[in-house]
C-alpha positions as CSV (number, residue, x, y, z in Angstrom):
1,X,-118.7,9.8,295.8
2,X,-115.2,9.6,294.8
3,X,-116.0,9.0,291.7
4,X,-118.4,11.8,291.4
5,X,-115.7,14.4,292.3
6,X,-113.3,12.6,290.1
7,X,-115.7,13.5,287.6
8,X,-116.2,17.3,288.5
9,X,-112.6,17.1,289.2
10,X,-111.8,16.3,285.3
11,X,-114.3,18.6,283.9
12,X,-112.9,21.8,286.1
13,X,-109.1,20.6,284.9
14,X,-110.6,20.6,281.4
15,X,-112.0,24.3,281.2
16,X,-108.7,25.7,283.1
17,X,-107.2,24.3,280.2
18,X,-109.8,25.7,278.0
19,X,-109.2,29.5,279.3
20,X,-105.2,30.0,280.1
21,X,-104.0,31.7,277.0
22,X,-101.9,30.2,275.2
23,X,-97.7,30.9,275.9
24,X,-96.6,34.0,274.4
25,X,-93.8,34.4,272.1
26,X,-90.2,35.9,274.1
27,X,-90.8,39.4,273.1
28,X,-88.5,40.7,270.9
29,X,-85.9,44.0,271.3
30,X,-87.3,47.5,271.3
31,X,-84.8,48.3,268.6
32,X,-86.1,45.0,266.0
33,X,-89.6,45.8,266.0
34,X,-88.1,49.4,264.7
35,X,-86.6,48.3,262.1
36,X,-88.5,46.3,261.0
37,X,-91.4,48.6,260.4
38,X,-89.8,52.0,259.6
39,X,-88.8,52.0,256.4
40,X,-85.2,53.2,255.2
41,X,-83.4,55.1,252.6
42,X,-80.1,53.0,253.4
43,X,-80.5,51.6,250.0
44,X,-81.2,54.6,247.8
45,X,-79.0,56.8,249.4
46,X,-76.1,53.7,249.2
47,X,-76.9,54.5,245.5
48,X,-77.1,58.6,245.4
49,X,-74.2,59.1,247.8
50,X,-71.6,58.1,245.5
51,X,-72.5,61.1,243.3
52,X,-72.2,63.5,246.0
53,X,-68.5,65.0,245.9
54,X,-67.0,67.4,249.1
55,X,-65.3,70.1,247.2
56,X,-62.1,72.1,248.4
57,X,-61.0,76.1,247.2
58,X,-58.1,77.1,247.5
59,X,-58.0,80.8,246.8
60,X,-56.4,84.5,246.6
61,X,-57.2,87.0,249.2
62,X,-55.5,90.5,249.4
63,X,-54.1,90.8,252.7
64,X,-54.1,94.6,253.1
65,X,-55.7,95.8,255.7
66,X,-54.0,99.3,255.8
67,X,-54.0,102.1,252.9
68,X,-50.0,101.8,253.5
69,X,-50.0,98.5,252.3
70,X,-50.7,99.5,249.2
71,X,-47.1,100.8,248.9
72,X,-44.7,98.6,246.6
73,X,-42.0,100.2,248.7
74,X,-43.7,99.9,252.7
75,X,-44.3,95.9,251.7
76,X,-41.0,95.2,250.4
77,X,-39.1,97.1,254.0
78,X,-41.2,95.4,255.9
79,X,-41.0,92.1,253.9
80,X,-44.7,91.5,253.6
81,X,-46.5,88.2,251.1
82,X,-48.1,89.6,248.2
83,X,-51.3,87.9,249.2
84,X,-52.5,85.7,251.3
85,X,-54.2,81.9,250.8
86,X,-57.9,81.1,252.0
87,X,-59.1,78.0,252.0
88,X,-63.2,77.2,252.0
89,X,-65.1,73.8,251.9
90,X,-68.5,72.7,250.2
91,X,-70.1,69.8,247.8
92,X,-71.0,69.3,244.8
93,X,-73.2,66.8,242.7
94,X,-72.0,64.6,239.2
95,X,-74.3,64.7,237.0
96,X,-72.2,63.5,234.3
97,X,-70.2,60.3,234.7
98,X,-68.7,60.2,231.3
99,X,-67.5,63.7,230.8
100,X,-66.9,64.0,234.6
101,X,-69.3,67.0,235.2
102,X,-70.0,68.3,238.5
103,X,-72.9,71.0,239.9
104,X,-72.2,72.9,242.2
105,X,-72.6,77.0,243.6
106,X,-71.0,80.0,242.1
107,X,-69.9,81.3,245.6
108,X,-68.0,77.9,246.5
109,X,-65.5,78.6,243.9
110,X,-65.4,82.0,242.8
111,X,-62.1,83.3,243.1
112,X,-60.8,80.3,242.7
113,X,-57.2,79.0,242.5
114,X,-57.1,75.9,242.3
115,X,-60.3,73.7,242.3
116,X,-59.5,70.0,244.6
117,X,-62.4,67.6,244.6
118,X,-62.7,64.0,246.4
119,X,-65.3,61.7,245.9
120,X,-67.1,59.0,248.3
121,X,-64.1,56.7,247.5
122,X,-61.7,59.1,248.2
123,X,-59.9,59.7,245.2
124,X,-58.9,63.0,245.0
125,X,-59.2,65.5,241.6
126,X,-58.1,68.5,241.0
127,X,-61.1,70.0,239.2
128,X,-61.3,72.5,236.3
129,X,-63.7,75.0,236.1
130,X,-65.7,75.3,232.8
131,X,-68.1,78.3,233.5
132,X,-70.0,80.1,236.1
133,X,-72.9,82.2,236.9
134,X,-73.4,84.7,239.8
135,X,-76.9,85.4,239.3
136,X,-78.2,81.7,239.5
137,X,-75.5,80.9,242.0
138,X,-74.7,78.1,240.0
139,X,-71.3,77.0,239.0
140,X,-69.9,73.9,236.9
141,X,-67.1,71.4,236.8
142,X,-64.9,69.2,235.4
143,X,-63.4,66.0,236.7
144,X,-60.7,63.7,234.5
145,X,-62.0,60.4,236.6
146,X,-63.6,57.1,235.7
147,X,-65.8,55.1,237.4
148,X,-68.3,57.5,238.2
149,X,-72.1,57.9,239.5
150,X,-74.1,60.5,238.5
151,X,-77.5,61.4,239.5
152,X,-80.9,61.1,237.1
153,X,-82.5,64.6,237.2
154,X,-86.1,64.6,238.7
155,X,-89.1,66.8,238.1
156,X,-88.5,69.9,240.6
157,X,-91.7,72.0,238.8
158,X,-93.8,68.7,239.9
159,X,-92.9,69.1,243.6
160,X,-95.5,69.7,246.1
161,X,-95.3,71.2,249.7
162,X,-95.1,68.4,252.3
163,X,-93.4,66.1,249.6
164,X,-90.3,64.4,251.5
165,X,-86.4,65.0,250.3
166,X,-82.7,64.4,251.4
167,X,-80.1,67.0,251.7
168,X,-76.5,65.6,251.0
169,X,-73.6,67.5,251.5
170,X,-70.0,68.1,253.7
171,X,-71.5,70.6,256.3
172,X,-68.5,72.2,258.4
173,X,-65.8,70.6,256.6
174,X,-66.6,67.0,259.0
175,X,-68.2,64.9,255.3
176,X,-70.2,63.4,253.8
177,X,-73.5,63.9,256.0
178,X,-77.4,63.7,255.0
179,X,-80.3,64.6,256.7
180,X,-83.6,64.7,255.9
181,X,-86.8,66.6,255.4
182,X,-90.0,68.3,253.7
183,X,-90.2,70.8,251.2
184,X,-91.4,73.3,253.3
185,X,-92.3,76.0,250.0
186,X,-91.4,76.3,247.0
187,X,-91.3,79.7,244.9
188,X,-89.0,81.0,247.2
189,X,-87.3,85.1,246.5
190,X,-85.7,87.6,248.0
191,X,-83.0,85.8,249.2
192,X,-80.9,87.2,246.0
193,X,-81.9,90.6,245.2
194,X,-79.9,90.8,241.5
195,X,-80.0,87.4,240.9
196,X,-82.4,84.3,239.2
197,X,-84.5,83.3,242.5
198,X,-87.3,79.9,242.1
199,X,-85.6,78.6,245.2
200,X,-87.0,75.5,247.0
201,X,-87.1,75.4,250.8
202,X,-86.5,72.6,253.2
203,X,-86.7,71.8,256.7
204,X,-83.3,69.2,256.0
205,X,-80.4,70.2,258.0
206,X,-78.4,72.3,255.9
207,X,-75.4,74.1,256.7
208,X,-72.4,75.9,255.7
209,X,-70.7,73.3,253.9
210,X,-73.1,72.0,252.3
211,X,-73.8,74.2,249.6
212,X,-73.3,73.1,245.9
213,X,-74.9,69.5,247.4
214,X,-77.6,67.5,246.3
215,X,-81.0,67.8,247.3
216,X,-83.0,64.1,246.1
217,X,-86.1,63.1,246.5
218,X,-87.1,59.8,248.7
219,X,-86.5,57.6,244.7
220,X,-83.1,59.2,244.7
221,X,-83.7,62.1,242.0
222,X,-81.7,65.2,242.1
223,X,-84.6,68.0,243.0
224,X,-82.4,70.7,243.8
225,X,-78.5,72.6,244.4
226,X,-78.5,73.1,247.9
227,X,-77.3,77.2,248.0
228,X,-78.6,79.3,250.9
229,X,-79.3,79.2,254.9
230,X,-81.5,81.6,256.7
231,X,-79.0,81.2,260.4
232,X,-79.0,84.4,262.3
233,X,-77.1,82.2,264.4
234,X,-75.0,80.8,262.6
235,X,-76.1,77.2,262.0
236,X,-79.8,75.3,260.8
237,X,-82.2,76.8,262.2
238,X,-84.6,74.6,259.8
239,X,-84.5,76.9,256.6
240,X,-82.2,76.0,253.7
241,X,-82.9,76.7,249.7
242,X,-82.0,75.2,247.5
243,X,-81.6,76.2,243.6
244,X,-84.4,73.8,241.5
245,X,-82.8,71.3,239.2
246,X,-84.7,72.7,236.0
247,X,-82.9,76.0,236.5
248,X,-79.7,74.8,237.4
249,X,-80.0,72.4,234.3
250,X,-80.7,75.2,231.8
251,X,-77.3,76.5,233.6
252,X,-74.8,73.6,233.0
253,X,-76.6,73.5,229.0
254,X,-75.4,76.8,228.5
255,X,-71.8,77.1,230.4
256,X,-70.9,74.1,228.2
257,X,-72.5,76.2,225.1
258,X,-70.8,79.5,225.9
259,X,-68.7,79.1,228.5
260,X,-71.5,81.4,230.1
261,X,-74.9,82.4,230.8
262,X,-76.1,84.8,227.2
263,X,-80.0,86.0,229.0
264,X,-82.1,86.3,226.0
265,X,-85.4,88.9,226.8
266,X,-88.5,89.2,224.7
267,X,-88.8,93.5,225.5
268,X,-91.2,93.6,227.7
269,X,-92.2,95.2,231.6
270,X,-93.9,93.4,233.6
271,X,-95.7,93.3,237.1
272,X,-97.6,90.4,239.6
273,X,-100.8,90.0,238.8
274,X,-102.8,91.2,242.9
275,X,-105.8,90.6,243.4
276,X,-106.6,93.9,242.7
277,X,-105.7,93.9,239.3
278,X,-107.8,90.6,238.3
279,X,-111.0,92.3,239.4
280,X,-110.2,95.3,237.7
281,X,-109.4,93.3,234.4
282,X,-112.3,91.0,235.3
283,X,-110.0,88.0,235.1
284,X,-110.8,84.9,237.7
285,X,-107.0,83.5,237.1
286,X,-104.8,84.3,241.0
287,X,-101.7,84.0,238.7
288,X,-99.8,85.7,236.6
289,X,-97.7,88.3,234.8
290,X,-99.5,92.0,233.5
291,X,-98.0,94.0,230.5
292,X,-96.8,97.0,231.4
293,X,-94.8,98.0,228.6
294,X,-93.9,97.0,225.1
295,X,-90.6,97.7,223.4
296,X,-90.8,99.0,219.7
297,X,-89.5,96.5,217.7
298,X,-89.4,94.0,220.2
299,X,-90.0,90.1,219.8
300,X,-93.6,90.6,222.2
301,X,-94.0,93.9,220.5
302,X,-93.5,91.9,216.4
303,X,-95.4,89.1,218.1
304,X,-98.6,91.2,219.1
305,X,-98.3,91.5,222.0
306,X,-100.0,94.7,223.7
307,X,-100.1,96.5,227.3
308,X,-103.1,95.1,229.6
309,X,-102.6,91.3,228.2
310,X,-102.1,89.2,231.0
311,X,-99.0,86.4,230.4
312,X,-99.9,83.1,231.9
313,X,-97.9,80.6,230.4
314,X,-94.7,80.0,228.6
315,X,-94.1,76.8,226.6
316,X,-97.2,75.1,227.9
317,X,-96.1,75.9,231.9
318,X,-97.9,78.0,233.9
319,X,-96.5,81.0,235.9
320,X,-97.0,82.6,239.2
321,X,-95.9,86.2,238.4
322,X,-93.4,88.4,237.3
323,X,-90.1,86.5,238.9
324,X,-90.9,83.4,237.0
325,X,-91.8,85.0,234.0
326,X,-88.1,86.8,234.0
327,X,-86.1,83.1,235.1
328,X,-88.2,81.6,232.0
329,X,-86.9,84.1,229.5
330,X,-84.4,84.9,231.1
331,X,-82.7,81.8,231.6
332,X,-83.8,80.1,227.7
333,X,-81.2,80.1,225.1
334,X,-81.1,82.9,222.7
335,X,-82.5,82.6,219.1
336,X,-85.1,79.6,220.6
337,X,-88.9,80.2,220.4
338,X,-90.7,80.3,223.2
339,X,-94.8,80.2,222.6
340,X,-96.8,82.4,225.7
341,X,-100.3,82.0,226.6
342,X,-102.0,85.1,227.9
343,X,-105.6,86.0,228.3
344,X,-106.9,89.3,226.1
345,X,-110.5,91.1,227.3
346,X,-110.8,87.2,229.1
347,X,-110.1,85.3,225.7
348,X,-106.6,82.8,226.1
349,X,-104.6,83.6,222.8
350,X,-101.2,81.9,221.9
351,X,-98.1,82.9,220.0
352,X,-94.6,82.7,219.6
353,X,-91.6,84.9,219.1
354,X,-87.9,84.6,219.5
355,X,-85.9,85.2,222.3
356,X,-83.2,87.7,221.8
357,X,-80.1,88.7,223.4
358,X,-80.1,90.7,226.9
359,X,-78.4,93.5,225.7
360,X,-80.2,95.8,229.4
361,X,-77.1,95.7,231.3
362,X,-76.0,99.5,231.0
363,X,-72.8,100.4,229.0
364,X,-69.9,101.7,230.5
365,X,-70.1,105.4,229.8
366,X,-73.9,104.6,229.0
367,X,-74.3,106.7,232.6
368,X,-72.9,110.2,234.1
369,X,-69.2,110.1,235.4
370,X,-71.3,110.3,238.9
371,X,-72.6,106.5,238.8
372,X,-69.3,105.1,236.8
373,X,-68.0,101.7,238.8
374,X,-72.1,100.2,239.0
375,X,-73.6,98.4,236.3
376,X,-77.4,98.4,236.2
377,X,-80.0,95.8,235.1
378,X,-83.5,95.1,234.4
379,X,-85.2,93.2,237.0
380,X,-88.7,92.5,236.5
381,X,-90.3,96.4,236.0
382,X,-87.1,97.7,238.1
383,X,-83.7,99.3,237.7
384,X,-80.8,96.4,240.0
385,X,-77.5,97.6,240.8
386,X,-75.9,94.7,240.1
387,X,-72.7,95.7,241.0
388,X,-70.9,98.2,242.7
389,X,-66.7,98.3,242.3
390,X,-65.2,99.4,245.5
391,X,-63.7,103.1,245.0
392,X,-65.6,104.2,242.3
393,X,-67.4,107.0,241.8
394,X,-70.5,105.3,242.2
395,X,-69.7,103.5,245.5
396,X,-69.0,107.1,246.9
397,X,-71.7,108.8,245.8
398,X,-73.8,105.8,248.5
399,X,-74.8,103.3,245.3
400,X,-75.2,99.5,246.6
401,X,-74.7,96.4,245.3
402,X,-79.0,95.2,245.9
403,X,-80.9,99.0,245.9
404,X,-83.4,98.8,243.5
405,X,-84.2,101.9,241.6
406,X,-87.8,103.2,240.8
407,X,-87.3,106.5,239.9
408,X,-85.3,109.0,239.2
409,X,-84.5,112.8,239.0
410,X,-88.4,112.5,240.2
411,X,-89.1,110.6,236.6
412,X,-90.7,106.7,237.6
413,X,-87.9,104.2,236.1
414,X,-88.5,101.0,234.5
415,X,-86.0,100.2,233.1
416,X,-82.3,100.7,232.6
417,X,-83.3,102.6,228.9
418,X,-85.3,105.1,230.7
419,X,-82.6,105.4,233.3
420,X,-80.1,106.1,231.3
421,X,-83.0,109.0,229.3
422,X,-83.9,110.5,233.0
423,X,-80.0,111.2,233.7
424,X,-79.2,112.1,230.1
425,X,-76.5,115.0,230.5
426,X,-77.3,115.6,234.3
427,X,-75.4,118.1,235.3
428,X,-77.4,119.6,238.6
429,X,-77.6,117.0,241.1
430,X,-79.3,113.2,240.9
431,X,-81.9,112.5,243.1
432,X,-83.2,108.2,243.3
433,X,-85.8,106.6,244.8
434,X,-84.5,103.8,246.0
435,X,-85.7,100.5,248.2
436,X,-82.8,98.9,250.0
437,X,-83.2,96.2,251.9
438,X,-86.9,97.2,251.7
439,X,-87.0,100.1,253.7
440,X,-87.6,103.4,251.0
441,X,-84.4,105.8,250.7
442,X,-83.1,109.3,248.5
443,X,-79.5,109.2,247.6
444,X,-78.7,112.8,246.7
445,X,-75.8,113.0,244.5
446,X,-74.0,116.1,244.0
């Protein structure tokens, strides 16, 4: 019996050994598991961040707050300073290491007396302003330095909503900061009504001081220059905007060559292709710009464009609407050839034409004296007030920068030339139908 019992005990012990699981390895710390499973941008950022710089601007702002300050005797008697110093901070991105070129925003360096650039390695340089363009909010700086790191350009036209992006800049003057997010939307406009707009919208945190910084892809390519935010409470709410690098680089080339942007035109007024227009024209396309008017002896007329044609592509790249077409043509080099693809009677056609200088900005003296101090510019089938001088007749009359004029003395207008014609020899009351901040206004000027 003893032998038999021992036999069963041995069998039971073997079964226990089989059923008991092998001991688990010691649990790894949670942080180690996260680090091994979560992708990191650290390696990419090590190569990218040295190309993003901090910019400090010292500008001179008038200290006047009272009309008496304009009197030289009053200023001298009370020993008032002529001007006060104003400091501001922003960001920039090195785009050419050999030549020291840095892209930033126009509003970062506007009215600058001195521009200081600080690199990530803490070297500090005084920058030269090569040129600046208010309409696109892009400026180009240059520093004399060696051992610089530049970012390579990506294809901003290939971006899709949902693509991950990283914003790098100098928020609130804290120093270089990196935030990540996605592309929230493309082709945004309405931020700067008198400018050229095709913004990339992102939820990567962009705050004051990020202006001029880099928006890069997760493989380290520059696709945008951070430029604006919507901030009702003064801080980031997840809605930021960047100028696409395709637009910024086009501006940069002109600033290098001319020191300014020389805008082009082909001599047409256009409007967006809407579903109703597409149905009326019996076409299936849902994007494009419908030609409303073709100017006499313009490049467009010479190439054979007519009212009613639907432009769908420029240089083999489709356009989304009238604003997109305006950007493509307005930022093309004057004298260059562009290829326009359009639909006429549902048949695709292609023509080439040469870009001519944009002479759409009204010359001084072309408008009535009551509008002196204002400049007007063609803008996608409308006329925009591009600037108003403080204290001028136009300012006193009630015109504001950004006003969109659609009629003058009850006569519909689409170009500056038509506005000039409508107001030619106007001696009585001037009545302007305009839109301001999305609302329609009737401005009566006596």
